[in-house]
C-alpha positions in Angstrom: -14.9 -9.8 22.2 -15.9 -8.5 25.7 -19.7 -8.3 25.5 -20.6 -8.9 29.2 -21.9 -5.4 29.8 -24.0 -5.5 26.6 -25.5 -8.9 27.5 -26.5 -7.7 31.0 -28.1 -4.6 29.5 -30.0 -6.8 27.0 -31.3 -9.0 29.9 -32.5 -6.0 31.7 -34.4 -4.7 28.6 -36.0 -8.1 28.1 -37.2 -8.2 31.7 -38.7 -4.8 31.3 -40.6 -6.0 28.2 -42.0 -9.1 30.0 -43.0 -7.1 33.0 -44.8 -4.5 30.9 -48.7 -4.3 30.5 -48.2 -5.8 27.0 -46.9 -9.1 28.3 -49.4 -9.4 31.3 -52.9 -10.9 31.1 -55.4 -8.2 32.1 -59.2 -7.7 31.8 -60.3 -6.0 28.6 -61.3 -2.4 29.0 -65.0 -1.8 29.5 -65.3 1.7 28.1 -63.9 3.6 25.2 -62.0 5.9 27.6 -60.4 3.0 29.3 -59.4 1.6 25.9 -57.8 4.8 24.8 -55.9 5.1 28.1 -54.6 1.5 27.8 -53.6 2.2 24.2 -51.7 5.3 25.1 -49.9 3.5 27.9 -48.9 0.7 25.5 -47.6 3.3 23.0 -45.5 5.0 25.7 -44.1 1.6 26.7 -43.2 0.7 23.1 -41.4 4.1 22.7 -39.4 3.5 25.8 -38.5 -0.1 24.7 -37.5 1.2 21.2 -35.3 3.9 22.8 -33.6 1.3 25.0 -33.1 -1.0 22.0 -31.4 1.8 20.1 -29.1 2.4 23.0 -28.2 -1.3 23.2 -27.5 -1.3 19.4 -25.2 1.7 19.7 -23.3 0.1 22.6 -22.9 -3.1 20.6 -21.6 -1.3 17.6 -19.1 0.7 19.7 -17.9 -2.4 21.3 -17.4 -4.1 17.9 -15.4 -1.2 16.6 -13.1 -1.2 19.7 -12.6 -5.0 19.3 -11.8 -4.7 15.6 -9.2 -2.0 16.4 -7.6 -4.2 19.1 -7.5 -7.1 16.6 -6.0 -4.9 14.0 -3.3 -3.8 16.4 -2.5 -7.4 17.2 -2.3 -8.5 13.6 -0.7 -5.3 12.1 3.0 -5.4 11.1 3.4 -1.9 9.5 1.8 1.0 7.9 -0.4 0.7 4.8 0.2 2.5 1.5 -3.3 4.0 1.6 -3.4 4.7 5.4 -5.4 2.8 8.1 -9.1 2.3 7.9 -11.4 4.5 10.2 -11.8 1.6 12.7 -8.1 1.4 13.1 -7.5 5.1 13.3 -8.7 5.2 16.8 -5.7 3.2 18.0 -3.1 4.1 15.3 -0.6 6.9 15.7 1.9 8.6 13.5 4.9 6.9 15.1 3.2 3.5 15.3 0.7 3.1 12.4 -1.4 -0.1 12.3 -3.3 -1.6 9.4 -7.0 -2.4 9.3 -8.4 -5.9 9.7 -8.3 -7.8 6.4 -5.6 -5.7 4.8 -2.1 -7.1 4.2 0.9 -5.1 5.5 2.6 -2.9 3.0 5.8 -4.4 1.5 8.9 -2.2 1.9 10.3 -1.7 -1.6 13.7 -0.6 -0.3 16.6 -3.1 -0.4 17.5 -4.8 2.9 20.4 -3.5 5.0 23.7 -5.3 5.1 27.0 -4.6 6.9 28.8 -2.2 4.4 32.2 -3.2 3.2 32.4 -1.2 -0.1 32.3 2.5 -0.6 28.8 2.8 -2.0 25.9 1.9 0.4 23.2 -0.5 -0.7 20.2 1.1 1.1 19.2 4.6 0.0 18.1 7.4 2.3 14.3 7.9 2.6 12.7 11.0 1.1 13.2 14.1 3.1 15.7 12.4 5.5 19.4 12.8 5.7 22.3 10.9 7.1 25.6 12.2 8.5 28.4 9.6 8.5 31.8 10.4 10.1 34.4 7.8 9.2 38.0 7.0 9.8 40.1 4.8 7.4 43.6 3.5 7.9 45.7 1.8 5.2 49.2 0.3 5.3 51.3 -1.0 2.5 54.9 -2.0 1.9 56.9 -2.9 -1.2 60.4 -4.0 -2.1 62.3 -2.9 -5.2 65.6 -4.2 -6.5 67.3 -2.3 -9.3 70.3 -3.8 -11.1 72.5 -1.3 -13.1 75.6 -2.9 -14.7 76.6 -6.0 -16.7 77.2 -9.6 -15.9 80.5 -11.4 -16.7 79.3 -14.7 -15.4 75.9 -15.5 -13.9 77.3 -15.3 -10.4 79.2 -12.0 -10.8 77.6 -8.5 -11.4 79.7 -5.5 -12.2 77.7 -2.3 -11.5 75.2 -1.0 -8.9 72.5 -2.8 -7.0 69.9 -0.5 -5.5 67.6 -2.1 -2.9 64.6 -0.1 -1.7 61.8 -0.9 0.8 58.9 1.5 0.9 56.5 1.6 3.9 53.4 3.7 3.5 50.7 4.7 6.0 47.6 6.6 5.1 44.9 7.9 7.5 41.7 9.4 6.1 39.1 11.1 8.1 35.9 11.9 6.3 32.4 13.4 6.9 29.8 12.1 4.5 26.3 13.5 4.1 23.4 11.8 2.3 20.0 13.3 1.5 17.0 11.5 0.1 15.6 13.5 -2.8 12.8 10.8 -3.3 12.3 7.3 -1.9 14.4 6.0 -4.7 17.0 8.9 -5.3 19.8 9.8 -3.0 22.4 12.6 -3.1 25.8 12.2 -1.3 28.6 14.6 -0.5 31.9 13.4 0.9 34.6 15.7 2.5 37.9 13.8 3.3 41.0 14.9 5.1 44.1 12.9 4.4 47.3 12.3 6.3 50.1 10.3 4.6 53.5 9.3 5.7 56.1 7.3 3.6 59.4 5.8 4.7 61.9 4.7 2.0 64.7 2.5 3.2 67.5 2.0 0.7 71.0 0.5 0.6 73.4 0.7 -2.3 75.7 -2.3 -2.5 79.2 -2.2 -3.9 79.5 1.5 -2.9 81.8 0.8 0.1 79.0 1.2 2.8 76.5 -1.1 4.4 74.5 1.7 6.1 70.9 1.9 5.2 69.5 5.3 4.2 66.0 6.3 5.3 64.0 9.0 3.4 60.9 10.1 5.3 58.2 12.3 3.9 54.6 13.1 4.9 51.7 15.3 3.9 48.3 16.3 5.4 45.6 18.4 3.8 42.1 18.3 2.4 41.5 15.4 0.0 39.4 15.2 -3.2 35.8 16.1 -2.5 33.3 13.7 -4.0 29.7 14.1 -5.1 27.5 11.1 -5.9 23.9 10.5 -7.1 22.2 7.1 -6.8 18.9 5.9 -8.1 17.0 2.6 -7.3 15.8 1.2 -10.6 13.2 -1.4 -9.6 11.2 -3.0 -6.8 12.9 -6.2 -5.7 11.9 -8.7 -3.0 12.6 -12.1 -1.7 14.5 -14.0 -4.5 14.2 -10.9 -6.6 17.2 -8.6 -7.2 17.3 -4.9 -6.5 19.3 -2.7 -8.9 20.8 0.7 -8.0 22.5 2.9 -10.5 25.1 5.4 -9.3 27.2 8.3 -10.7 30.2 9.7 -8.8 32.2 12.8 -9.5 35.6 13.2 -7.9 37.1 16.7 -7.9 40.8 17.6 -7.4 40.5 19.8 -4.3 43.3 17.8 -2.6 47.0 18.8 -2.8 48.1 18.3 -6.4 50.9 15.8 -7.1 52.3 18.4 -9.5 52.5 21.1 -6.9 54.7 19.3 -4.3 58.4 19.7 -4.5 60.3 16.7 -5.8 63.8 15.8 -4.5 65.6 16.5 -7.8 68.2 19.3 -8.4 67.4 19.9 -12.1 65.7 16.9 -13.6 64.1 13.7 -12.4 64.4 11.7 -15.7 66.9 11.5 -18.4 70.7 11.5 -18.4 71.1 14.3 -15.9 68.8 12.9 -13.2 69.9 13.9 -9.8 68.4 13.3 -6.3 66.1 10.6 -5.1 63.2 11.5 -7.3 60.8 11.3 -4.3 58.4 14.1 -3.3 59.4 16.1 -0.2 55.7 16.6 0.7 53.2 13.9 -0.2 50.1 14.9 -2.2 46.6 14.3 -0.8 44.7 14.2 -4.1 45.0 12.5 -7.4 45.3 15.8 -9.4 42.7 14.7 -12.0 38.9 15.0 -12.3 37.2 11.6 -12.4 33.7 10.4 -13.3 32.5 6.9 -12.3 29.2 5.3 -13.3 28.3 2.1 -11.5 25.5 -0.5 -11.1 24.9 -2.2 -7.8 22.7 -5.2 -7.2 21.3 -6.9 -4.1 19.7 -10.3 -4.0 17.9 -11.4 -0.8 17.8 -15.1 -0.3 16.8 -16.0 3.2 18.8 -16.0 5.5 21.6 -14.4 3.4 21.8 -11.4 1.1 24.1 -11.5 -1.9 25.3 -8.2 -3.4 27.9 -6.8 -5.8 28.6 -4.0 -8.3 30.4 -3.1 -11.5 31.9 0.3 -12.2 34.1 2.3 -14.7 36.2 5.2 -13.6 37.2 7.7 -16.3 40.1 10.1 -15.5 40.1 13.4 -17.5 43.5 14.3 -19.0 45.4 17.5 -18.2 47.6 19.6 -20.5 50.6 21.8 -20.0 51.6 20.0 -16.7 55.0 20.5 -15.1 56.7 19.1 -12.0 58.3 21.3 -9.3 61.9 20.4 -8.5 64.4 21.9 -6.1 65.5 25.6 -6.3 62.0 26.5 -7.6 62.6 25.1 -11.1 59.9 23.2 -13.1 60.3 20.2 -15.3 57.8 20.3 -18.2 55.7 17.1 -18.6 53.1 18.2 -21.2 49.9 16.3 -21.4 49.2 13.5 -18.9 46.2 11.1 -18.9 45.9 8.4 -16.2 44.4 5.1 -17.3 40.8 4.2 -16.7 39.8 1.8 -13.9 37.4 -1.1 -14.4 36.1 -2.4 -11.1 33.8 -5.1 -9.8 33.0 -6.6 -6.4 30.7 -9.1 -4.8 29.9 -10.4 -1.3 27.4 -11.9 1.0 25.7 -10.5 4.1 24.2 -12.5 7.0 22.1 -11.2 9.9 23.3 -12.6 13.2 20.4 -11.2 15.2 18.2 -8.1 15.3 21.1 -5.8 15.8 24.2 -7.4 14.4 25.2 -8.5 10.9 28.3 -9.8 9.1 29.5 -9.4 5.5 32.2 -11.0 3.5 33.3 -9.8 0.0 36.0 -9.3 -2.6 36.8 -6.1 -4.5 38.9 -6.0 -7.6 40.1 -3.0 -9.8 42.1 -3.1 -13.0 44.0 0.1 -13.8 45.1 0.8 -17.3 48.5 2.4 -18.2 49.2 6.1 -18.0 50.0 8.1 -21.1 52.1 11.2 -21.5 51.8 13.2 -24.6 49.9 10.3 -26.2 52.6 7.8 -25.4 52.6 5.1 -22.7 54.8 6.2 -19.9 57.9 3.9 -19.7 57.5 1.4 -16.9 53.7 1.9 -16.7 51.8 -1.3 -16.9 48.3 -2.5 -16.2 47.9 -2.9 -12.5 45.6 -5.3 -10.7 44.3 -4.5 -7.2 42.5 -7.3 -5.3 41.2 -7.0 -1.7 39.4 -9.5 0.5 37.0 -7.7 2.8 35.1 -8.5 6.0 32.6 -6.2 7.7 30.6 -6.1 10.9 27.6 -3.9 11.7 25.9 -3.3 15.0 22.8 -1.1 15.5 23.4 1.1 18.6 20.0 2.7 18.4 17.2 3.4 16.0 19.2 6.2 14.4 22.8 5.2 14.9 24.8 2.2 13.6 28.5 1.2 14.0 30.2 -0.3 11.0 33.7 -1.8 11.0 35.4 -3.2 7.9 38.8 -4.9 7.5 40.5 -5.5 4.1 43.5 -7.7 3.2 45.4 -7.1 0.0 45.8 -10.1 -2.3 48.0 -8.5 -5.0 51.4 -6.9 -4.7 50.1 -3.4 -5.5 47.2 -3.5 -3.1 47.6 -2.1 0.5 48.5 -4.9 2.8 45.8 -4.1 5.3 43.0 -1.5 5.5 40.7 -0.8 8.5 37.7 1.5 8.4 35.2 2.6 11.0 31.9 4.3 10.2 29.2 5.8 12.4 26.1 6.8 10.3 23.4 8.7 12.1 19.9 9.2 10.7 18.0 12.5 11.0 
């Protein structure tokens, strides 16, 4: 504490007391009038000394309050739940709140931030705040198919048709996502995607008198399926204590319907009179079905890493009286179609590299059930397993803006070979 001015003022007051008539040896008054005059002088001197002492006490109290405020600013690490004490209010502001001396800093009950590699974020938006997140995602996949139609005389000789196809698929999705904090533990999200797709099918029919490869190109671009999500933090976690976040996502079918695009078939695409390639001339940008997906996400901080993961279940609602558009404006009736449900889980680990950068590694897996048509499993439809290995990087550009980059590599045949996504969330 800086008390030099106060000590100097106290020394001056003590000198005045010692130099006053009270502290000096004088002859006793001879008359009553002299005694009354001396008494009156002493009383005036006592009143002045009392006034000076009061001023010194006020200065000392003010100096102590200022020193306590400075000490609180040096010790404080964040705002308190009940607000700063009166002594700390003199140096605290709305943008830089400081706790009072003797009070521990308030613990943030929100989960720690990690570099996002999955669709659902782990940290919820604060109450009354909102986040706008433009994103761009690219995916590429390729697959080979060999169809043998004929009969074998000996194991080395096939009489019939061999159809070899290689499909290369590119998908580019640009999206604008908005999140709003309803409370400190509840978040509402709206995602508006725009999808561009292009497929190239390379095929060669052997034993048909030609070795020329045929290429069938098709593409599509339109609005994708709009998604609406709600998330709720269930508990207060902490170091070595997990956070749990429940979510519910509704996927609409605002994208171009797969049953609305024209298929390259003259009359039918299945059965004995199948004609054409059976491939769509324009690619759809939506699934064509409403879906509802509940999920549960967990985060477990364990210094210096953060472990996280989630489990989910995607339910697709069936549609009735469906038909497929073929060439010449004709429709092929399909009846009732119900896609299989999807069970998914993922897990990963996040690590902070410094105050601005963080790295995440994870694995995402989805198991898709078989599709049913008119209550019967569609021929050729099997349970599909999708596994993706993910790596994400996050860098904080400013207090309100962060750059997130994630790369995924497919580990199963039906998973896209590679996926790349870039996100730029901005807080308001």
